[in-house]
C-alpha positions in Angstrom: 79.9 -6.6 8.1 78.1 -9.5 9.6 74.3 -9.6 9.3 72.1 -11.5 11.7 68.5 -11.8 10.5 65.5 -14.0 9.6 62.8 -14.4 7.0 59.9 -14.2 9.4 58.3 -11.7 11.8 58.5 -12.6 15.5 61.3 -13.8 17.7 63.9 -16.1 16.2 66.6 -15.4 18.7 68.5 -12.6 17.0 69.5 -10.8 20.2 71.1 -13.8 21.8 73.0 -14.5 18.5 74.2 -10.9 18.3 75.4 -11.2 21.9 77.1 -14.5 21.1 79.0 -12.8 18.3 80.0 -9.9 20.6 81.4 -12.3 23.1 83.3 -14.1 20.3 84.8 -11.0 18.8 85.1 -8.2 21.4 88.4 -9.2 22.9 90.3 -9.2 19.6 88.4 -6.7 17.4 86.8 -3.3 17.7 83.1 -4.3 17.4 80.1 -2.1 16.7 76.4 -3.0 16.4 73.9 -1.3 14.2 70.2 -1.9 14.9 66.9 -0.4 13.8 65.9 0.5 17.4 62.4 -0.9 17.1 59.6 1.2 18.7 61.9 4.1 19.7 60.5 7.7 19.9 63.6 9.2 18.2 64.6 9.4 14.5 67.7 9.2 12.5 71.1 8.0 13.6 71.7 7.8 17.3 74.5 6.3 19.3 73.2 4.4 22.3 74.3 5.4 25.8 73.7 3.5 29.0 71.8 6.5 30.3 69.2 6.3 27.5 65.7 5.0 28.1 64.4 2.1 26.0 61.8 4.4 24.6 64.6 6.5 23.1 66.7 3.8 21.5 64.8 0.5 21.6 65.0 -2.2 24.2 67.4 -4.6 22.6 70.0 -1.9 21.6 69.9 -0.6 25.2 70.2 -4.2 26.5 73.4 -4.6 24.3 74.9 -1.4 25.6 74.3 -2.1 29.3 75.7 -5.6 28.9 78.7 -4.5 26.8 79.5 -0.8 27.7 82.8 -1.0 25.8 81.0 -1.8 22.5 79.6 1.0 20.2 75.9 0.4 19.7 74.0 2.6 17.3 70.4 2.7 15.9 69.3 3.9 12.5 66.3 2.8 10.4 68.3 3.7 7.2 71.0 1.0 7.4 73.1 2.6 4.7 73.1 5.9 6.5 73.8 4.1 9.8 76.7 2.2 8.4 78.3 5.3 6.9 78.0 7.3 10.1 79.1 4.4 12.3 82.1 3.8 10.0 83.5 7.1 11.1 84.3 5.5 14.4 86.5 3.0 12.5 85.1 -0.3 13.8 86.8 -3.4 12.7 83.6 -5.4 12.6 80.0 -4.1 12.3 77.2 -6.5 13.4 74.0 -5.7 11.6 71.0 -6.7 13.8 67.9 -7.7 11.8 69.1 -6.5 8.3 68.5 -9.5 6.1 65.8 -7.8 4.2 67.9 -4.6 3.5 68.9 -5.2 -0.1 70.8 -1.9 -0.3 73.2 -3.3 2.3 75.6 -6.0 1.2 77.1 -7.7 4.2 80.1 -9.9 3.8 78.7 -12.7 6.0 75.0 -13.4 6.6 73.6 -15.5 9.4 69.9 -16.5 8.9 68.0 -17.7 11.9 64.9 -19.9 11.9 63.1 -21.5 14.8 62.7 -25.2 15.3 58.9 -24.9 15.9 58.3 -22.8 12.7 61.1 -23.2 10.1 60.8 -21.0 7.1 60.5 -23.9 4.8 57.1 -24.8 6.4 55.9 -21.2 6.5 54.0 -18.9 4.1 54.3 -15.2 3.1 52.3 -12.7 5.1 49.4 -12.5 5.7 48.8 -16.2 5.2 51.9 -17.0 7.3 54.8 -15.1 9.0 57.4 -14.8 6.3 58.5 -11.3 5.2 59.9 -12.7 1.9 59.8 -16.1 0.2 61.7 -19.1 1.6 63.8 -19.2 -1.6 65.7 -16.1 -0.4 67.4 -18.1 2.2 70.0 -18.9 -0.4 71.5 -15.5 0.3 72.6 -16.7 3.7 76.1 -18.0 4.3 74.9 -20.1 7.3 71.5 -21.0 8.7 71.0 -21.5 12.4 68.1 -23.4 13.8 67.2 -21.8 17.1 65.1 -22.6 20.2 65.4 -26.3 19.8 63.7 -27.9 22.8 65.1 -30.7 24.9 64.7 -34.3 24.0 64.2 -33.9 20.3 65.1 -37.1 18.3 68.4 -36.5 16.5 67.0 -38.1 13.3 64.3 -35.3 13.3 67.0 -32.7 13.6 69.1 -34.2 10.8 66.1 -34.3 8.5 65.3 -30.6 9.3 69.0 -29.6 8.6 68.8 -31.4 5.2 65.5 -29.7 4.3 66.7 -26.2 5.3 70.0 -26.3 3.4 69.7 -24.4 0.1 72.9 -25.7 -1.5 75.7 -28.1 -0.7 78.0 -25.4 0.5 75.6 -23.8 2.9 76.1 -24.9 6.6 73.2 -25.5 8.9 73.7 -25.3 12.6 71.6 -26.3 15.6 71.1 -24.2 18.7 68.9 -23.7 21.7 68.3 -21.0 24.3 70.4 -21.6 27.5 69.1 -20.0 30.6 71.5 -18.6 33.2 71.7 -20.2 36.7 71.9 -16.6 38.1 69.5 -13.6 38.2 70.5 -10.0 38.6 69.0 -6.7 39.7 70.5 -3.2 39.4 72.7 -3.9 42.4 72.7 -7.6 43.1 73.3 -11.0 41.6 71.8 -14.2 43.1 71.6 -17.8 42.1 68.4 -18.7 40.3 67.5 -21.1 43.1 67.0 -18.1 45.3 63.5 -18.1 43.9 62.6 -21.6 45.0 59.9 -21.6 47.7 59.1 -18.0 47.1 56.0 -16.6 45.3 57.0 -14.2 42.5 55.6 -12.6 39.4 57.0 -13.3 36.0 56.7 -10.4 33.6 57.3 -10.9 29.9 56.9 -8.7 26.8 58.6 -11.0 24.3 57.5 -12.8 21.1 57.2 -16.2 22.7 57.3 -16.7 26.5 56.4 -20.4 26.4 60.0 -21.8 26.6 60.8 -19.5 29.6 57.6 -20.5 31.4 58.4 -24.2 30.7 61.9 -23.7 32.1 60.6 -22.2 35.3 57.9 -24.8 35.7 60.5 -27.6 35.3 62.3 -26.1 38.3 59.0 -26.2 40.2 58.9 -22.5 40.9 55.8 -20.8 42.2 54.9 -17.8 40.1 52.1 -15.8 38.4 52.7 -14.9 34.8 51.9 -11.4 33.4 52.3 -11.7 29.7 52.4 -8.7 27.3 53.2 -8.3 23.6 56.7 -8.2 22.2 58.5 -4.8 22.7 55.5 -3.7 24.9 55.4 -0.1 26.1 54.2 -0.5 29.7 51.5 1.9 30.8 51.3 3.4 34.3 48.4 1.2 35.1 50.3 -1.9 34.0 53.3 -0.9 36.1 51.0 -0.4 39.1 49.7 -3.9 38.6 53.3 -5.3 38.3 54.5 -3.6 41.4 51.8 -5.2 43.5 54.2 -8.1 43.7 57.1 -7.9 46.2 59.3 -10.1 44.0 59.5 -9.8 40.2 61.3 -11.8 37.6 61.6 -10.7 34.0 63.6 -11.0 30.8 66.7 -8.9 30.1 64.8 -7.0 27.4 61.9 -6.2 29.7 64.3 -5.3 32.5 65.7 -2.4 30.6 62.2 -1.1 29.8 60.8 -1.6 33.4 63.8 -0.7 35.6 63.5 3.1 35.3 59.9 2.9 36.6 60.3 0.2 39.3 62.6 1.3 42.0 61.3 0.0 45.3 60.6 -3.6 44.5 62.9 -6.6 44.1 63.0 -7.0 40.4 65.5 -9.4 38.7 66.3 -10.4 35.1 67.1 -13.9 33.9 69.9 -13.8 31.3 69.8 -16.1 28.3 72.4 -17.1 25.6 72.6 -19.0 22.4 74.0 -22.5 22.9 75.0 -24.7 20.0 74.1 -28.3 20.2 77.2 -29.3 18.2 79.9 -27.9 15.9 80.2 -24.6 17.8 83.9 -24.4 16.9 83.0 -24.8 13.2 80.6 -21.9 13.4 83.2 -19.7 15.3 85.9 -20.6 12.7 83.6 -19.6 9.8 83.0 -16.2 11.4 86.7 -15.6 12.2 87.8 -16.8 8.8 85.5 -14.3 7.1 87.0 -11.5 9.3 90.5 -12.5 8.7 89.9 -12.7 4.9 88.6 -9.2 4.9 91.5 -7.9 6.8 94.0 -9.6 4.6 92.4 -7.9 1.6 92.6 -4.5 3.3 96.3 -5.1 4.2 
């Protein structure tokens, strides 16, 4: 089992990292993903289907399923119960989404994410800060990945941050940023992102931090109005009515799975993102694959 998690509340880029791992592993291993299914209306263990609504299984698990229909995606708040049930499908690799705080689960490989803007070493425990547990617990991670690094950061600054984050000499610290696709997609269409240039559109976000996305679109000199909502937002009918006043809508992949069942007659597109390593991507990949091969050698 591979755990992707963080020490803090809020968005650190767990979903793009889970997707990165799926891309890395799915062609050679039978991969399954177990998530809590934040904000869902259902209880207990549930395997995610593409036909589910985000309200039933959570927006991120549904996003995973729609993007990787061949991968088993399941939700369960009780991770031990979820792992036991999911294991009946005999997956070769289980990816645990946001399970770093689940001490009753002992993953074989833990990836801890922390953002460039708010690294855990400079944060405090709730409610004074955003940490769920003390920074000292980062020592449980096999690797630490700094996420959401902006462009044009002095390399010396990044080296210093890597040094400060590392908990011991054997723990690797990697650097990554969010890479935006140069294409957008709807339910039936895919277009180059530049299709939006010269057009007035509405950007709709219900994510933890929309500032990097807004900056990315501003850098491209797009003309848009931004409707910003809280993370995992459950859109009301009045809010959907407001959104659909626009003839052209751009949103995130996570928001797309929440909104698409209710917005049928408008041009609405999602902008995909992915985790992109600044350097040593092959080293990270090799560490993950070495762990899996070690486990399989023990089984055999």
